[in-house]
GUDO-552269 format. One line per 10 residues: number of its first residue (from 0); for each residue x, y, z of N, C-alpha, C. Coordinates in steps of 0.05 Angstrom, whole numbers, plus 5000, padded with zeros to 4 digits. Layout:
<sites>
NUM = X/Y/Z/X/Y/Z/X/Y/Z  ...
</sites>
This chain:
<sites>
0 = 7030/6748/5390/7052/6741/5369/7082/6748/5377  7096/6727/5377/7123/6730/5383/7140/6743/5363  7155/6764/5365/7170/6773/5344/7196/6753/5338  7199/6750/5313/7226/6735/5306/7245/6746/5293  7272/6737/5299/7295/6747/5288/7300/6723/5261  7302/6736/5236/7298/6720/5216/7324/6720/5195  7335/6694/5190/7349/6691/5169/7338/6686/5142  7337/6704/5123/7331/6702/5100/7346/6695/5076  7344/6671/5061/7363/6663/5039/7347/6667/5015  7349/6680/4994/7334/6683/4973/7354/6693/4950
10 = 7352/6682/4928/7370/6691/4904/7356/6712/4886  7333/6716/4885/7321/6736/4870/7322/6763/4883  7335/6782/4879/7341/6810/4889/7307/6826/4898  7291/6824/4877/7268/6837/4881/7250/6819/4904  7254/6795/4901/7235/6780/4922/7249/6777/4947  7273/6779/4950/7289/6781/4977/7280/6811/4990  7280/6832/4974/7270/6856/4984/7241/6857/4997  7225/6847/4972/7195/6841/4980/7192/6826/5006  7203/6808/5010/7199/6785/5031/7207/6798/5059  7232/6813/5053/7244/6825/5079/7226/6848/5085
20 = 7212/6860/5068/7194/6885/5078/7170/6872/5089  7158/6857/5079/7134/6837/5089/7142/6829/5116  7165/6816/5122/7172/6803/5148/7176/6830/5170  7186/6851/5163/7183/6877/5177/7155/6883/5186  7140/6887/5165/7110/6896/5166/7095/6876/5188  7103/6850/5188/7091/6830/5206/7100/6836/5236  7120/6852/5238/7133/6857/5259/7158/6839/5270  7169/6829/5251/7193/6810/5253/7219/6827/5245  7243/6816/5252/7264/6829/5240/7282/6811/5223  7290/6819/5198/7313/6805/5185/7334/6815/5192
30 = 7353/6794/5205/7376/6802/5223/7402/6793/5200  7395/6777/5180/7415/6765/5161/7405/6757/5137  7414/6762/5117/7408/6754/5094/7428/6748/5071  7419/6726/5055/7438/6714/5032/7427/6714/5004  7441/6714/4985/7430/6709/4958/7449/6689/4948  7466/6676/4957/7480/6652/4951/7485/6630/4972  7488/6608/4958/7491/6582/4980/7517/6589/5000  7539/6595/4986/7560/6599/5001/7554/6623/5021  7542/6642/5018/7539/6668/5038/7517/6649/5060  7499/6636/5052/7480/6622/5067/7493/6605/5089
40 = 7512/6592/5076/7528/6572/5095/7539/6586/5118  7556/6611/5113/7568/6625/5133/7551/6637/5151  7526/6645/5146/7503/6659/5162/7490/6633/5178  7490/6612/5167/7475/6592/5179/7491/6583/5205  7517/6589/5205/7535/6579/5222/7541/6602/5247  7537/6627/5236/7548/6649/5249/7530/6668/5260  7506/6673/5245/7485/6694/5253/7467/6682/5278  7455/6702/5291/7439/6693/5317/7413/6699/5301  7390/6679/5298/7366/6683/5287/7349/6659/5306  7325/6664/5304/7310/6641/5316/7288/6627/5291
50 = 7292/6641/5267/7275/6628/5243/7291/6632/5219  7289/6612/5200/7301/6615/5172/7278/6615/5149  7282/6628/5130/7265/6630/5109/7279/6622/5091  7278/6601/5074/7297/6592/5053/7284/6585/5029  7293/6597/5005/7283/6595/4983/7298/6564/4982  7281/6544/4966/7294/6519/4957/7317/6515/4940  7314/6534/4919/7331/6536/4898/7345/6559/4894  7374/6559/4900/7390/6589/4904/7411/6587/4876  7399/6599/4858/7418/6602/4832/7425/6577/4825  7407/6559/4819/7408/6534/4809/7419/6512/4828
60 = 7423/6518/4853/7439/6503/4874/7412/6492/4896  7418/6477/4909/7402/6467/4928/7404/6480/4954  7389/6489/4970/7392/6503/4998/7399/6483/5021  7396/6457/5013/7401/6435/5031/7424/6435/5053  7445/6442/5038/7469/6446/5059/7468/6472/5083  7452/6488/5071/7445/6508/5094/7426/6503/5109  7406/6488/5107/7384/6481/5120/7393/6461/5139  7413/6442/5129/7423/6422/5152/7441/6433/5175  7452/6458/5166/7467/6470/5188/7446/6483/5209  7423/6495/5199/7405/6508/5208/7389/6486/5229
70 = 7387/6466/5217/7370/6444/5232/7388/6437/5255  7412/6433/5251/7434/6422/5274/7432/6443/5294  7424/6468/5287/7420/6485/5314/7395/6489/5325  7377/6472/5317/7356/6466/5331/7335/6498/5323  7339/6506/5302/7325/6528/5291/7306/6523/5271  7280/6534/5274/7260/6527/5251/7264/6540/5225  7255/6518/5208/7260/6532/5180/7234/6531/5164  7227/6554/5146/7207/6557/5130/7216/6557/5103  7210/6538/5085/7225/6534/5062/7200/6552/5041  7211/6561/5017/7193/6576/4998/7204/6565/4968
80 = 7185/6570/4952/7191/6562/4924/7169/6572/4905  7180/6575/4885/7167/6584/4863/7161/6556/4842  7174/6540/4849/7166/6515/4828/7152/6496/4846  7150/6470/4839/7135/6447/4847/7153/6442/4882  7135/6439/4896/7143/6432/4923/7156/6404/4926  7162/6384/4901/7173/6361/4901/7206/6367/4899  7215/6395/4898/7243/6400/4898/7256/6405/4928  7236/6401/4952/7242/6403/4979/7265/6383/4979  7289/6391/4995/7307/6371/5000/7301/6348/5016  7314/6324/5010/7303/6302/5019/7293/6298/5050
90 = 7313/6309/5072/7310/6306/5098/7289/6324/5103  7276/6337/5091/7258/6358/5095/7231/6358/5087  7227/6338/5073/7200/6332/5060/7178/6334/5076  7177/6333/5103/7154/6337/5120/7148/6366/5127  7166/6384/5117/7164/6412/5125/7142/6425/5109  7132/6448/5118/7113/6467/5102/7129/6481/5085  7120/6485/5061/7131/6500/5039/7113/6519/5031  7118/6546/5031/7106/6567/5019/7114/6569/4993  7092/6574/4977/7093/6578/4949/7095/6610/4940  7114/6615/4922/7115/6642/4913/7098/6642/4888
100 = 7086/6664/4882/7087/6688/4898/7071/6688/4918  7075/6693/4947/7053/6693/4967/7044/6719/4976  7026/6723/4993/7015/6746/5002/7020/6751/5034  7015/6772/5039/7027/6778/5069/7012/6759/5090  6988/6752/5086/6974/6730/5106/6986/6705/5102  6990/6697/5078/7006/6671/5073/7031/6669/5094  7049/6695/5085/7073/6694/5101/7070/6691/5130  7049/6704/5142/7041/6709/5171/7035/6683/5179  7020/6666/5167/7010/6639/5171/7029/6621/5175  7049/6622/5155/7072/6601/5155/7090/6609/5181
110 = 7097/6635/5183/7119/6640/5204/7108/6635/5230  7081/6643/5238/7067/6635/5260/7066/6604/5268  7063/6590/5244/7065/6561/5253/7087/6549/5250  7111/6559/5240/7141/6549/5244/7146/6555/5274  7139/6578/5283/7146/6588/5310/7133/6573/5333  7109/6565/5327/7088/6549/5337/7103/6520/5345  7105/6508/5319/7122/6482/5323/7151/6479/5334  7165/6504/5336/7187/6508/5350/7185/6508/5380  7162/6524/5382/7160/6531/5414/7151/6510/5430
</sites>
């Protein structure tokens, strides 16, 4: 398994902390994290990472602008949501969506699949 440097965008503090801990437990590193779309936009442009884990709904706003920047950089994206997967931004309908709450094995499989598709 390849170790990934991950950008994590999640607005719920507890879920952000839990996901970061799970990512680290799986042998990856969270190199940047944001809890607002505005923060995510800056990090999407400036941070160095090779996988993004993005909550679809950030404080009532779509994460689509952040995802579009990341997509433009050629970096794989793993979307997650606690809602219906119908909320995934239009240009990304074909992407895998991890449903919250998720278990460690679910996260591992989703990260592995995203990295395989990118590789």
